[in-house]
N, CA, C and O atoms as a GROMACS GRO file, in nm:
protein
  440
    1MET      N    1   7.771  16.714   9.341
    1MET     CA    2   7.789  16.745   9.486
    1MET      C    3   7.928  16.720   9.521
    1MET      O    4   7.976  16.613   9.485
    2ASP      N    5   7.998  16.802   9.584
    2ASP     CA    6   8.136  16.801   9.623
    2ASP      C    7   8.165  16.716   9.725
    2ASP      O    8   8.087  16.710   9.820
    3LYS      N    9   8.285  16.633   9.721
    3LYS     CA   10   8.328  16.536   9.845
    3LYS      C   11   8.334  16.606   9.954
    3LYS      O   12   8.293  16.554  10.058
    4ASN      N   13   8.388  16.744   9.956
    4ASN     CA   14   8.409  16.794  10.092
    4ASN      C   15   8.281  16.856  10.168
    4ASN      O   16   8.283  16.886  10.288
    5THR      N   17   8.184  16.869  10.094
    5THR     CA   18   8.022  16.887  10.150
    5THR      C   19   7.977  16.793  10.263
    5THR      O   20   7.952  16.675  10.238
    6PRO      N   21   7.967  16.840  10.378
    6PRO     CA   22   7.892  16.752  10.477
    6PRO      C   23   7.754  16.720  10.459
    6PRO      O   24   7.663  16.798  10.434
    7VAL      N   25   7.749  16.600  10.473
    7VAL     CA   26   7.593  16.571  10.453
    7VAL      C   27   7.507  16.544  10.604
    7VAL      O   28   7.550  16.466  10.689
    8ILE      N   29   7.391  16.617  10.619
    8ILE     CA   30   7.334  16.610  10.733
    8ILE      C   31   7.213  16.519  10.704
    8ILE      O   32   7.131  16.538  10.614
    9ASP      N   33   7.211  16.399  10.809
    9ASP     CA   34   7.081  16.330  10.772
    9ASP      C   35   6.982  16.374  10.874
    9ASP      O   36   7.008  16.354  10.993
   10ILE      N   37   6.872  16.432  10.839
   10ILE     CA   38   6.755  16.463  10.903
   10ILE      C   39   6.674  16.325  10.939
   10ILE      O   40   6.619  16.267  10.845
   11PRO      N   41   6.665  16.273  11.068
   11PRO     CA   42   6.578  16.136  11.110
   11PRO      C   43   6.452  16.168  11.078
   11PRO      O   44   6.408  16.269  11.131
   12LYS      N   45   6.380  16.105  11.003
   12LYS     CA   46   6.253  16.086  10.984
   12LYS      C   47   6.147  16.037  11.094
   12LYS      O   48   6.166  15.925  11.141
   13LYS      N   49   6.042  16.110  11.138
   13LYS     CA   50   5.957  16.058  11.240
   13LYS      C   51   5.884  15.931  11.194
   13LYS      O   52   5.824  15.921  11.088
   14VAL      N   53   5.897  15.837  11.284
   14VAL     CA   54   5.845  15.707  11.239
   14VAL      C   55   5.712  15.683  11.333
   14VAL      O   56   5.710  15.706  11.453
   15GLY      N   57   5.594  15.629  11.253
   15GLY     CA   58   5.476  15.623  11.340
   15GLY      C   59   5.368  15.748  11.330
   15GLY      O   60   5.388  15.857  11.276
   16ARG      N   61   5.273  15.713  11.384
   16ARG     CA   62   5.181  15.828  11.379
   16ARG      C   63   5.193  15.897  11.473
   16ARG      O   64   5.235  15.849  11.578
   17PRO      N   65   5.158  16.036  11.463
   17PRO     CA   66   5.176  16.151  11.580
   17PRO      C   67   5.089  16.109  11.705
   17PRO      O   68   4.993  16.032  11.696
   18ASN      N   69   5.128  16.162  11.813
   18ASN     CA   70   5.063  16.151  11.947
   18ASN      C   71   4.927  16.209  11.935
   18ASN      O   72   4.934  16.322  11.887
   19PHE      N   73   4.800  16.170  11.964
   19PHE     CA   74   4.682  16.237  11.974
   19PHE      C   75   4.677  16.312  12.127
   19PHE      O   76   4.687  16.245  12.230
   20GLU      N   77   4.664  16.424  12.129
   20GLU     CA   78   4.652  16.495  12.243
   20GLU      C   79   4.482  16.518  12.269
   20GLU      O   80   4.405  16.569  12.188
   21PHE      N   81   4.450  16.469  12.398
   21PHE     CA   82   4.319  16.487  12.446
   21PHE      C   83   4.314  16.641  12.516
   21PHE      O   84   4.353  16.656  12.632
   22THR      N   85   4.271  16.733  12.449
   22THR     CA   86   4.257  16.876  12.495
   22THR      C   87   4.118  16.874  12.573
   22THR      O   88   4.030  16.792  12.548
   23PRO      N   89   4.105  16.971  12.669
   23PRO     CA   90   3.969  16.985  12.746
   23PRO      C   91   3.862  16.974  12.632
   23PRO      O   92   3.770  16.893  12.645
   24LYS      N   93   3.872  17.052  12.523
   24LYS     CA   94   3.738  17.043  12.429
   24LYS      C   95   3.696  16.894  12.387
   24LYS      O   96   3.578  16.861  12.379
   25ILE      N   97   3.816  16.797  12.356
   25ILE     CA   98   3.784  16.705  12.309
   25ILE      C   99   3.758  16.604  12.407
   25ILE      O  100   3.695  16.502  12.378
   26LEU      N  101   3.803  16.630  12.522
   26LEU     CA  102   3.744  16.546  12.626
   26LEU      C  103   3.598  16.558  12.657
   26LEU      O  104   3.520  16.468  12.687
   27GLU      N  105   3.573  16.702  12.644
   27GLU     CA  106   3.421  16.728  12.680
   27GLU      C  107   3.343  16.659  12.558
   27GLU      O  108   3.234  16.605  12.578
   28GLN      N  109   3.399  16.661  12.435
   28GLN     CA  110   3.310  16.572  12.334
   28GLN      C  111   3.297  16.441  12.374
   28GLN      O  112   3.189  16.383  12.382
   29VAL      N  113   3.415  16.388  12.401
   29VAL     CA  114   3.414  16.233  12.423
   29VAL      C  115   3.317  16.209  12.540
   29VAL      O  116   3.233  16.120  12.531
   30LYS      N  117   3.325  16.280  12.642
   30LYS     CA  118   3.207  16.282  12.736
   30LYS      C  119   3.061  16.260  12.713
   30LYS      O  120   2.978  16.176  12.749
   31THR      N  121   3.059  16.387  12.627
   31THR     CA  122   2.918  16.381  12.563
   31THR      C  123   2.863  16.253  12.462
   31THR      O  124   2.749  16.207  12.470
   32MET      N  125   2.943  16.217  12.389
   32MET     CA  126   2.917  16.081  12.286
   32MET      C  127   2.915  15.993  12.388
   32MET      O  128   2.807  15.934  12.394
   33ALA      N  129   2.996  15.962  12.472
   33ALA     CA  130   2.988  15.833  12.567
   33ALA      C  131   2.848  15.843  12.634
   33ALA      O  132   2.783  15.739  12.648
   34SER      N  133   2.799  15.958  12.675
   34SER     CA  134   2.652  15.968  12.748
   34SER      C  135   2.559  15.928  12.638
   34SER      O  136   2.457  15.867  12.671
   35TYR      N  137   2.581  15.958  12.496
   35TYR     CA  138   2.466  15.894  12.410
   35TYR      C  139   2.512  15.753  12.379
   35TYR      O  140   2.460  15.707  12.278
   36MET      N  141   2.582  15.687  12.431
   36MET     CA  142   2.631  15.546  12.412
   36MET      C  143   2.684  15.511  12.277
   36MET      O  144   2.652  15.410  12.215
   37CYS      N  145   2.777  15.611  12.231
   37CYS     CA  146   2.843  15.582  12.115
   37CYS      C  147   2.959  15.503  12.140
   37CYS      O  148   3.010  15.515  12.251
   38THR      N  149   3.014  15.418  12.052
   38THR     CA  150   3.117  15.312  12.074
   38THR      C  151   3.244  15.373  12.050
   38THR      O  152   3.253  15.471  11.977
   39LYS      N  153   3.356  15.316  12.116
   39LYS     CA  154   3.480  15.374  12.106
   39LYS      C  155   3.519  15.376  11.964
   39LYS      O  156   3.616  15.448  11.943
   40ALA      N  157   3.468  15.316  11.861
   40ALA     CA  158   3.508  15.319  11.725
   40ALA      C  159   3.434  15.432  11.673
   40ALA      O  160   3.497  15.517  11.610
   41GLU      N  161   3.327  15.445  11.688
   41GLU     CA  162   3.250  15.595  11.673
   41GLU      C  163   3.304  15.712  11.720
   41GLU      O  164   3.308  15.813  11.650
   42ILE      N  165   3.354  15.707  11.852
   42ILE     CA  166   3.420  15.821  11.908
   42ILE      C  167   3.531  15.866  11.849
   42ILE      O  168   3.558  15.986  11.844
   43GLY      N  169   3.613  15.760  11.793
   43GLY     CA  170   3.764  15.776  11.754
   43GLY      C  171   3.750  15.830  11.618
   43GLY      O  172   3.830  15.917  11.585
   44LYS      N  173   3.627  15.780  11.504
   44LYS     CA  174   3.606  15.844  11.388
   44LYS      C  175   3.554  15.997  11.398
   44LYS      O  176   3.569  16.068  11.299
   45ILE      N  177   3.512  16.033  11.478
   45ILE     CA  178   3.460  16.149  11.525
   45ILE      C  179   3.544  16.254  11.567
   45ILE      O  180   3.519  16.369  11.531
   46ILE      N  181   3.661  16.224  11.653
   46ILE     CA  182   3.738  16.313  11.731
   46ILE      C  183   3.888  16.304  11.633
   46ILE      O  184   3.977  16.387  11.648
   47GLY      N  185   3.896  16.191  11.532
   47GLY     CA  186   4.008  16.174  11.472
   47GLY      C  187   4.127  16.113  11.522
   47GLY      O  188   4.241  16.154  11.503
   48CYS      N  189   4.087  16.000  11.597
   48CYS     CA  190   4.190  15.904  11.658
   48CYS      C  191   4.155  15.774  11.653
   48CYS      O  192   4.035  15.759  11.631
   49SER      N  193   4.224  15.665  11.666
   49SER     CA  194   4.183  15.547  11.657
   49SER      C  195   4.137  15.477  11.781
   49SER      O  196   4.173  15.501  11.896
   50GLU      N  197   4.047  15.383  11.738
   50GLU     CA  198   3.996  15.302  11.874
   50GLU      C  199   4.081  15.268  11.983
   50GLU      O  200   4.062  15.282  12.104
   51SER      N  201   4.196  15.209  11.910
   51SER     CA  202   4.271  15.158  12.022
   51SER      C  203   4.340  15.280  12.091
   51SER      O  204   4.390  15.253  12.200
   52THR      N  205   4.353  15.405  12.049
   52THR     CA  206   4.403  15.520  12.142
   52THR      C  207   4.319  15.536  12.244
   52THR      O  208   4.367  15.557  12.355
   53ILE      N  209   4.188  15.529  12.229
   53ILE     CA  210   4.086  15.552  12.288
   53ILE      C  211   4.100  15.454  12.417
   53ILE      O  212   4.123  15.494  12.530
   54LYS      N  213   4.084  15.333  12.384
   54LYS     CA  214   4.114  15.209  12.468
   54LYS      C  215   4.221  15.215  12.566
   54LYS      O  216   4.203  15.172  12.680
   55LEU      N  217   4.327  15.263  12.532
   55LEU     CA  218   4.433  15.276  12.610
   55LEU      C  219   4.441  15.404  12.704
   55LEU      O  220   4.504  15.426  12.808
   56LYS      N  221   4.366  15.472  12.638
   56LYS     CA  222   4.344  15.616  12.740
   56LYS      C  223   4.260  15.578  12.859
   56LYS      O  224   4.288  15.599  12.977
   57SER      N  225   4.137  15.509  12.803
   57SER     CA  226   4.036  15.472  12.909
   57SER      C  227   4.085  15.363  12.991
   57SER      O  228   4.022  15.351  13.096
   58SER      N  229   4.179  15.280  12.974
   58SER     CA  230   4.224  15.188  13.064
   58SER      C  231   4.308  15.262  13.164
   58SER      O  232   4.307  15.225  13.281
   59ILE      N  233   4.378  15.360  13.126
   59ILE     CA  234   4.472  15.431  13.196
   59ILE      C  235   4.398  15.495  13.303
   59ILE      O  236   4.434  15.486  13.420
   60MET      N  237   4.296  15.560  13.266
   60MET     CA  238   4.190  15.646  13.343
   60MET      C  239   4.122  15.560  13.439
   60MET      O  240   4.101  15.593  13.556
   61ALA      N  241   4.086  15.442  13.382
   61ALA     CA  242   4.018  15.336  13.502
   61ALA      C  243   4.134  15.304  13.597
   61ALA      O  244   4.105  15.308  13.717
   62MET      N  245   4.245  15.276  13.568
   62MET     CA  246   4.352  15.249  13.681
   62MET      C  247   4.339  15.359  13.801
   62MET      O  248   4.311  15.336  13.918
   63TRP      N  249   4.371  15.492  13.736
   63TRP     CA  250   4.384  15.604  13.823
   63TRP      C  251   4.253  15.627  13.894
   63TRP      O  252   4.259  15.667  14.010
   64LEU      N  253   4.137  15.607  13.838
   64LEU     CA  254   3.999  15.633  13.936
   64LEU      C  255   4.025  15.523  14.042
   64LEU      O  256   4.016  15.546  14.162
   65GLY      N  257   4.056  15.408  13.994
   65GLY     CA  258   4.045  15.279  14.112
   65GLY      C  259   4.147  15.325  14.210
   65GLY      O  260   4.107  15.331  14.326
   66LYS      N  261   4.258  15.355  14.189
   66LYS     CA  262   4.355  15.409  14.306
   66LYS      C  263   4.344  15.508  14.372
   66LYS      O  264   4.387  15.516  14.487
   67VAL      N  265   4.264  15.629  14.292
   67VAL     CA  266   4.222  15.757  14.380
   67VAL      C  267   4.094  15.710  14.467
   67VAL      O  268   4.090  15.723  14.590
   68TYR      N  269   4.010  15.665  14.403
   68TYR     CA  270   3.881  15.671  14.480
   68TYR      C  271   3.851  15.563  14.533
   68TYR      O  272   3.766  15.567  14.621
   69LEU      N  273   3.907  15.435  14.497
   69LEU     CA  274   3.874  15.306  14.572
   69LEU      C  275   4.009  15.256  14.634
   69LEU      O  276   4.015  15.139  14.672
   70GLY      N  277   4.097  15.324  14.645
   70GLY     CA  278   4.218  15.284  14.741
   70GLY      C  279   4.294  15.179  14.680
   70GLY      O  280   4.366  15.118  14.760
   71GLN      N  281   4.299  15.139  14.555
   71GLN     CA  282   4.361  15.000  14.531
   71GLN      C  283   4.519  15.067  14.501
   71GLN      O  284   4.566  15.180  14.492
   72THR      N  285   4.573  14.926  14.491
   72THR     CA  286   4.739  14.973  14.496
   72THR      C  287   4.769  14.881  14.398
   72THR      O  288   4.688  14.812  14.336
   73ASP      N  289   4.917  14.882  14.385
   73ASP     CA  290   4.981  14.809  14.278
   73ASP      C  291   5.058  14.698  14.368
   73ASP      O  292   5.120  14.606  14.314
   74LYS      N  293   5.052  14.713  14.500
   74LYS     CA  294   5.145  14.616  14.562
   74LYS      C  295   5.060  14.479  14.584
   74LYS      O  296   4.938  14.467  14.596
   75ILE      N  297   5.144  14.396  14.586
   75ILE     CA  298   5.106  14.241  14.607
   75ILE      C  299   5.114  14.197  14.745
   75ILE      O  300   5.224  14.211  14.799
   76GLN      N  301   4.998  14.134  14.828
   76GLN     CA  302   4.998  14.138  14.966
   76GLN      C  303   5.032  13.993  14.984
   76GLN      O  304   4.950  13.910  14.942
   77ASN      N  305   5.128  13.957  15.033
   77ASN     CA  306   5.139  13.789  15.062
   77ASN      C  307   5.130  13.767  15.216
   77ASN      O  308   5.230  13.772  15.288
   78ALA      N  309   5.003  13.742  15.262
   78ALA     CA  310   4.992  13.705  15.391
   78ALA      C  311   4.931  13.553  15.412
   78ALA      O  312   4.870  13.488  15.327
   79ASP      N  313   4.959  13.518  15.525
   79ASP     CA  314   4.899  13.367  15.546
   79ASP      C  315   4.736  13.394  15.577
   79ASP      O  316   4.668  13.293  15.563
   80ASP      N  317   4.681  13.482  15.606
   80ASP     CA  318   4.536  13.494  15.612
   80ASP      C  319   4.467  13.517  15.499
   80ASP      O  320   4.364  13.584  15.505
   81ASN      N  321   4.512  13.466  15.381
   81ASN     CA  322   4.445  13.460  15.261
   81ASN      C  323   4.387  13.317  15.260
   81ASN      O  324   4.440  13.228  15.194
   82VAL      N  325   4.285  13.299  15.332
   82VAL     CA  326   4.188  13.172  15.323
   82VAL      C  327   4.052  13.217  15.308
   82VAL      O  328   4.015  13.327  15.349
   83PRO      N  329   3.973  13.129  15.247
   83PRO     CA  330   3.828  13.177  15.219
   83PRO      C  331   3.761  13.170  15.369
   83PRO      O  332   3.795  13.097  15.462
   84LEU      N  333   3.650  13.271  15.365
   84LEU     CA  334   3.588  13.278  15.484
   84LEU      C  335   3.468  13.161  15.488
   84LEU      O  336   3.429  13.107  15.385
   85PRO      N  337   3.422  13.135  15.603
   85PRO     CA  338   3.332  13.039  15.610
   85PRO      C  339   3.216  13.106  15.560
   85PRO      O  340   3.199  13.228  15.560
   86ILE      N  341   3.126  13.007  15.513
   86ILE     CA  342   2.987  13.086  15.445
   86ILE      C  343   2.893  13.145  15.561
   86ILE      O  344   2.809  13.229  15.530
   87TYR      N  345   2.907  13.100  15.708
   87TYR     CA  346   2.823  13.164  15.790
   87TYR      C  347   2.871  13.294  15.828
   87TYR      O  348   2.790  13.379  15.864
   88ASP      N  349   3.014  13.322  15.824
   88ASP     CA  350   3.062  13.445  15.810
   88ASP      C  351   3.009  13.571  15.751
   88ASP      O  352   2.988  13.683  15.798
   89ILE      N  353   2.990  13.509  15.613
   89ILE     CA  354   2.966  13.607  15.502
   89ILE      C  355   2.795  13.653  15.539
   89ILE      O  356   2.757  13.770  15.537
   90ILE      N  357   2.705  13.531  15.573
   90ILE     CA  358   2.567  13.555  15.604
   90ILE      C  359   2.540  13.612  15.721
   90ILE      O  360   2.512  13.536  15.814
   91GLU      N  361   2.542  13.738  15.744
   91GLU     CA  362   2.485  13.808  15.891
   91GLU      C  363   2.552  13.735  15.993
   91GLU      O  364   2.480  13.709  16.089
   92HIS      N  365   2.667  13.695  15.999
   92HIS     CA  366   2.740  13.645  16.116
   92HIS      C  367   2.676  13.520  16.184
   92HIS      O  368   2.694  13.498  16.304
   93GLU      N  369   2.606  13.444  16.108
   93GLU     CA  370   2.505  13.325  16.148
   93GLU      C  371   2.580  13.187  16.172
   93GLU      O  372   2.649  13.138  16.083
   94GLU      N  373   2.567  13.136  16.276
   94GLU     CA  374   2.639  13.005  16.275
   94GLU      C  375   2.537  12.921  16.161
   94GLU      O  376   2.431  12.956  16.109
   95PRO      N  377   2.615  12.798  16.148
   95PRO     CA  378   2.565  12.719  16.038
   95PRO      C  379   2.443  12.664  16.110
   95PRO      O  380   2.439  12.650  16.232
   96LYS      N  381   2.341  12.634  16.026
   96LYS     CA  382   2.217  12.561  16.053
   96LYS      C  383   2.216  12.403  16.018
   96LYS      O  384   2.284  12.356  15.927
   97GLU      N  385   2.145  12.340  16.087
   97GLU     CA  386   2.154  12.196  16.060
   97GLU      C  387   2.038  12.193  15.967
   97GLU      O  388   1.936  12.253  16.004
   98ILE      N  389   2.038  12.125  15.834
   98ILE     CA  390   1.936  12.076  15.747
   98ILE      C  391   1.883  11.964  15.764
   98ILE      O  392   1.946  11.859  15.749
   99GLU      N  393   1.739  11.971  15.804
   99GLU     CA  394   1.652  11.857  15.816
   99GLU      C  395   1.599  11.806  15.684
   99GLU      O  396   1.553  11.884  15.602
  100PHE      N  397   1.607  11.668  15.662
  100PHE     CA  398   1.552  11.619  15.551
  100PHE      C  399   1.449  11.529  15.583
  100PHE      O  400   1.468  11.454  15.679
  101LYS      N  401   1.330  11.521  15.512
  101LYS     CA  402   1.216  11.432  15.504
  101LYS      C  403   1.205  11.352  15.363
  101LYS      O  404   1.222  11.398  15.250
  102GLU      N  405   1.175  11.236  15.397
  102GLU     CA  406   1.161  11.149  15.252
  102GLU      C  407   1.002  11.174  15.222
  102GLU      O  408   0.908  11.171  15.301
  103VAL      N  409   1.005  11.201  15.073
  103VAL     CA  410   0.872  11.232  15.009
  103VAL      C  411   0.918  11.136  14.853
  103VAL      O  412   1.009  11.155  14.771
  104GLN      N  413   0.818  11.040  14.860
  104GLN     CA  414   0.794  10.936  14.750
  104GLN      C  415   0.944  10.887  14.701
  104GLN      O  416   0.957  10.892  14.579
  105ASN      N  417   1.049  10.845  14.768
  105ASN     CA  418   1.162  10.814  14.761
  105ASN      C  419   1.271  10.901  14.723
  105ASN      O  420   1.379  10.854  14.687
  106ASP      N  421   1.248  11.024  14.731
  106ASP     CA  422   1.343  11.145  14.718
  106ASP      C  423   1.364  11.213  14.857
  106ASP      O  424   1.279  11.240  14.941
  107THR      N  425   1.492  11.232  14.860
  107THR     CA  426   1.511  11.308  14.981
  107THR      C  427   1.517  11.466  14.947
  107THR      O  428   1.608  11.504  14.874
  108ILE      N  429   1.428  11.553  14.994
  108ILE     CA  430   1.449  11.725  14.993
  108ILE      C  431   1.438  11.778  15.106
  108ILE      O  432   1.373  11.724  15.196
  109PRO      N  433   1.506  11.903  15.123
  109PRO     CA  434   1.514  11.972  15.252
  109PRO      C  435   1.352  12.007  15.298
  109PRO      O  436   1.262  12.016  15.215
  110LYS      N  437   1.330  12.024  15.441
  110LYS     CA  438   1.188  12.071  15.497
  110LYS      C  439   1.211  12.233  15.452
  110LYS      O  440   1.123  12.316  15.475
   0.00000   0.00000   0.00000
C-alpha cells in the first residue's frame, strides 16, 4: 500500500438491528396473545427478543392510557390532595355510631 493512498474507515454497525413491527407481524402477535402465548414464545416465533416485546408493549400501554383514559405526564401539586373520609366513599353516607354489647367478656358489634 502506498503512503499517499487515502484510507477510508467504514464504521461498523454496533448492536443488533432494529426490529420492525410490520402490520403482518402485529397481527401475528395479536393472534398469539389471544392464545395466551408468553412474550418469550412470541419473540421466538416472530424473530425478536423478549425484551423488545416488553419495551414495545409498555410504550403501547402508555399511549393507550393517554389516549383512552386521559392520563398525562403532568404532576399536579395541589393542596387538595388529602384522603377522603370513608363516609364520602360509601354512598355519601354520614358515619354511623357502632353499638357494642358484651357477650361472655368479649366486646363485639351488634
